[in-house]
Structure formats: structure tokens, C-alpha cells
C-alpha positions in Angstrom: 131.0 -27.5 132.8 133.5 -28.9 135.4 132.7 -32.3 136.7 132.4 -31.8 140.5 133.6 -35.4 141.1 137.0 -34.5 139.6 137.5 -31.2 141.5 138.3 -29.1 138.5 141.9 -28.0 138.2 142.8 -29.1 141.8 142.7 -32.9 141.2 146.5 -33.1 140.9 146.9 -32.0 144.6 144.6 -34.7 146.0 146.1 -37.8 147.4 145.7 -41.0 145.3 146.0 -44.4 147.0 148.9 -46.5 146.0 151.2 -49.3 147.3 154.3 -47.3 146.1 156.2 -45.6 148.9 156.9 -41.9 148.5 160.3 -40.4 149.5 160.4 -37.7 152.1 163.2 -35.2 152.8 166.1 -36.8 154.7 165.9 -34.0 157.3 162.3 -35.1 158.0 163.3 -38.7 158.2 166.1 -37.9 160.6 163.6 -36.1 162.9 161.3 -39.1 162.8 164.2 -41.4 163.7 165.4 -39.1 166.4 162.0 -39.0 168.1 161.3 -42.7 167.8 164.7 -43.7 169.1 164.6 -41.2 172.0 161.2 -42.5 173.2 162.0 -46.1 172.7 165.3 -45.9 174.6 163.5 -44.3 177.5 160.8 -46.9 177.3 157.9 -44.5 176.9 154.7 -46.4 175.9 153.4 -45.2 172.6 152.3 -46.5 169.2 152.7 -45.1 165.7 149.5 -44.3 163.9 148.6 -42.3 160.8 150.1 -43.2 157.4 152.5 -45.7 158.9 149.8 -47.7 160.7 147.6 -47.6 157.6 150.4 -49.0 155.5 151.1 -51.8 158.1 147.4 -52.9 158.0 146.5 -52.3 154.3 149.6 -51.9 152.3 148.5 -48.4 151.3 151.4 -45.9 151.1 150.6 -42.3 151.6 152.9 -39.2 151.7 152.9 -37.8 155.2 154.1 -34.5 156.4 154.3 -35.6 160.0 154.6 -38.6 162.2 151.6 -39.4 164.4 152.4 -41.0 167.8 149.5 -42.1 170.0 150.1 -42.1 173.8 148.2 -41.3 177.0 148.1 -37.8 178.3 150.3 -38.9 181.2 153.0 -40.3 178.8 152.9 -37.2 176.7 153.6 -35.1 179.8 156.5 -37.3 180.8 158.0 -37.4 177.3 158.3 -33.6 176.9 161.6 -33.3 178.8 163.2 -36.1 176.7 162.2 -34.3 173.5 163.5 -31.0 174.8 166.9 -32.7 175.6 167.0 -33.7 171.9 166.9 -30.0 171.0 163.4 -30.0 169.8 160.8 -27.2 170.2 157.5 -28.4 171.7 154.1 -26.9 171.2 151.0 -27.7 173.3 148.5 -27.1 170.5 145.4 -28.3 172.3 145.4 -29.7 175.8 142.6 -32.0 175.0 144.5 -34.0 172.4 147.5 -32.6 170.6 151.1 -31.5 171.1 153.9 -31.2 168.6 157.7 -31.7 168.6 159.4 -29.6 166.0 162.7 -29.1 164.3 162.7 -26.5 161.5 159.7 -27.0 159.3 159.2 -30.7 160.2 157.3 -32.0 163.2 155.9 -35.0 165.1 152.4 -35.1 166.5 151.8 -36.4 170.1 148.2 -37.4 170.1 146.3 -38.4 173.2 142.8 -38.7 171.8 140.4 -37.1 169.3 139.8 -33.4 169.2 136.2 -33.8 170.2 137.3 -35.6 173.4 135.0 -38.5 172.8 137.7 -41.0 172.2 140.7 -41.0 174.5 143.9 -43.0 174.2 144.3 -45.4 177.1 147.0 -47.8 178.2 145.2 -50.7 176.5 145.8 -49.0 173.1 149.5 -49.2 173.6 149.5 -52.7 175.1 147.6 -54.0 172.0 149.9 -52.3 169.5 151.7 -54.4 166.8 155.5 -54.6 166.4 156.8 -52.7 163.4 159.9 -51.1 162.0 159.5 -47.4 161.1 162.4 -45.6 159.5 164.7 -48.3 160.7 163.5 -48.1 164.3 162.0 -51.1 166.0 158.7 -49.8 167.5 155.0 -50.6 167.2 151.9 -49.4 165.3 148.3 -49.2 166.5 146.3 -52.4 166.2 143.7 -52.3 163.4 140.8 -52.0 165.9 142.3 -48.9 167.6 143.2 -47.5 164.2 139.5 -47.8 163.1 138.3 -46.2 166.3 140.8 -43.3 165.8 139.3 -42.6 162.4 135.6 -42.8 163.1 135.1 -39.1 163.8 137.3 -37.9 161.0 134.4 -37.1 158.8 134.8 -33.4 158.1 134.2 -31.5 154.9 137.9 -31.1 154.4 139.0 -34.6 155.5 137.2 -37.9 155.5 138.8 -41.1 156.7 135.9 -43.4 155.6 137.9 -44.8 152.7 140.7 -45.7 155.2 138.3 -47.6 157.4 136.8 -49.4 154.4 140.4 -50.5 153.4 141.1 -51.7 156.9 137.9 -53.8 156.9 138.8 -55.1 153.4 142.3 -56.1 154.6 141.3 -57.3 158.1 142.5 -60.8 159.0 140.1 -63.4 160.5 141.6 -62.5 163.9 140.2 -58.9 163.8 138.6 -58.3 167.2 135.1 -57.0 166.5 134.2 -57.1 170.2 137.1 -54.9 170.9 136.1 -52.4 168.3 132.5 -52.3 169.6 133.9 -51.7 173.1 136.0 -48.8 171.8 133.2 -47.1 170.0 130.7 -47.6 172.8 127.6 -45.3 172.6 128.9 -44.0 169.2 128.2 -47.3 167.5 126.1 -45.6 164.8 129.2 -44.1 163.3 130.6 -47.6 163.1 127.5 -48.8 161.4 127.8 -45.9 159.0 131.4 -47.0 158.2 130.2 -50.6 157.7 127.5 -49.5 155.3 130.1 -47.6 153.3 132.2 -50.7 153.2 129.3 -52.8 152.1 128.5 -50.3 149.3 132.2 -50.2 148.1 132.8 -53.9 148.4 129.4 -55.6 148.1 131.1 -58.9 147.3 133.1 -58.8 150.6 130.5 -57.8 153.1 131.0 -61.2 154.8 134.4 -59.9 156.0 132.3 -58.3 158.7 130.8 -61.1 160.8 127.0 -61.5 160.4 126.5 -61.3 164.2 128.0 -57.7 164.1 125.7 -56.7 161.3 122.7 -58.2 163.1 123.7 -56.6 166.4 124.1 -53.0 165.0 121.1 -53.2 162.7 118.9 -54.5 165.6 120.1 -51.5 167.7 119.4 -49.1 164.8 115.9 -50.5 164.3 115.2 -50.2 168.1 116.4 -46.6 168.1 114.4 -45.4 165.1 111.3 -47.0 166.7 111.6 -44.9 169.8 110.4 -41.4 170.5 113.7 -39.6 170.1 112.5 -36.0 170.4 114.5 -35.4 173.5 117.8 -36.9 172.2 120.9 -34.7 172.1 122.1 -33.0 169.0 125.5 -34.6 168.1 126.5 -32.8 164.9 129.2 -30.7 166.5 131.0 -34.0 167.5 131.4 -34.7 163.8 132.2 -31.3 162.3 131.9 -28.2 164.5 132.2 -25.9 161.5 129.6 -27.5 159.2 127.2 -27.7 162.1 128.0 -24.3 163.6 124.7 -22.9 162.5 122.9 -25.5 164.6 124.6 -24.3 167.8 125.2 -20.6 167.0 121.9 -19.7 165.4 119.4 -22.5 165.9 119.9 -22.8 169.6 120.9 -26.5 169.8 123.3 -27.5 172.6 127.0 -27.6 171.8 127.9 -31.2 172.9 131.4 -30.7 171.6 132.0 -27.9 174.1 130.7 -30.1 176.9 132.8 -33.1 176.1 136.0 -31.0 175.7 135.3 -29.3 179.1 134.8 -32.7 180.7 138.1 -34.0 179.3 140.0 -30.9 180.4 138.7 -31.4 183.9 139.9 -35.0 183.8 143.4 -33.9 182.7 143.5 -31.3 185.4 142.5 -34.0 187.9 145.5 -36.1 186.9 147.7 -33.5 188.7 150.6 -34.3 186.4 153.1 -31.6 185.9 153.0 -30.0 182.5 156.0 -28.6 180.7 156.7 -25.0 181.7 154.7 -22.9 179.3 157.2 -20.0 179.8 160.1 -22.0 178.6 161.7 -20.8 175.4 161.3 -24.3 173.9 157.8 -25.0 175.1 154.8 -22.9 174.3 151.1 -23.2 174.0 149.9 -22.6 170.5 147.3 -19.9 170.2 
């Protein structure tokens, strides 16, 4: 019988953590350098995230098929013309959070928040970013606190960033700003507590890397919440994984909070009254 923990014959395609950098095609590296240089020269405020930020904070190297750039929705709008001038094709994949700049089969993601619209990139994210060199370009990566916040809701069946968060906590310096992280997660602090519990399970000998006052604060909140009558509380499963919790909203009649948060975010974006790239342009299109 196949051991489900080893995924049968597919284990060779799963990522394995390592400190050894993996080579990427030179054409892909050239695209990354082009985009980074273009945005840096024009002084657009952004920060590199994804595999490059994880490496900066933990030393973990991971093959990446794309380059994740975090920026505000306003900056993403303003950056489009510069990317078009570089000869790139740009796709607006999801107005809530994602656009792509492409050349051939390679691309760069412009990320303005999480797909559930709960966490949104703000100017402070970029202001707190840490200087770094990425593919020879002087730029910056997300600070560890923002990197954790960006990964809290990545808890889907097909992708789970809990191990990344545990590694960030493990590698976190004494200067890690827990108050900042608590501010970023806000009312979604239970997901942070969940990540902390996973960290505690994985690294029981290092649980003191999370300050005791943070443990006490969140455990106190949790105890207060479970002691209340929560029968009228909102169902939040769709914010975590809209597919795995689809039966709840589609068949069991529970409210789709994901739909609500995304609609609210779209209204905020529309209220910015910032010009968008012409969707009729040959180089700019909305992905279906």
C-alpha cells in the first residue's frame, strides 16, 4: 500500500527545502533584471517577495518560475506604461490583487494584496522593506513581518505556506516586530495563533523565540472567544479556501464572505479613480 505521507510516485516533483540555489534559464533571469531595473530607475515603490524574500530571511532557496513584486494598487497602475515601454505584455489577471508582465513563457507578478482581499499592500509595506540584491539589481525585499502576513491565508489544499512561516519564526532575529505583525493580521489573529501552534509543534525547543507576552495575549483572546456564545458569528471558510469550502456556500446556505470582501475591495479600487491601462491595447489585456 502506498504511504500517503510520501505521495506515491509524485514525490519527485514536490519541492524540497534546501540552502542550495537552483539555476534558472538565462532568458528568465534577463526578464527579472529588466523589470527590476526599469522599476528601480523610475523610482516606483515596490518590494520583492516570494522565494527571494524567503531566502533573505531564512536562507532557504527554492526554484521559482516567477518573480513576485509587492506594490500598492496605485503603483501597479502607474508602472504599467513603463513595463510596456520595455516591450513586455501585461495581463490584468484579477483586479483585486494580481497583474502579470510577460515576455515569452516567463513572467513577473505584480501583487497588490491577497486574492481574498482581506490583506492589502499599503505604503508602509514598502517603507519597511529591507535592502537586498536580486539578480544583480539593488532593490529591497519584504520585511519578515509583512512576509508572514502575506502567507497567513495561503492554506489551500494545493498550497500551504505554514512551513514557510515556521521557518521565518525560527530564523527571526530578536528585533522581529511582533506588534507590527499583530497590527497587520488584525481581526484575523486566530490564523496567526494557528501558525504559532504549528511552529511550537515543529520546534518545541524554540517556542521562546515567540515572546511570552504574544503567546499570552493570543491564548487569552482565544479563551475569551470560545467562552462566548458564537452562534451568530460569520462563516469564514471561504477566506481560507473557496474550493474546499464551496459546499458550505453553494449547498449549505452559509454566507460567502470571500465574495463580500472582494466586492468591497473592488469598490475601493474604483474609488481611487486611477487610470488603468487600456484593456483594448494589444499589449494589455484582462485575463479571463
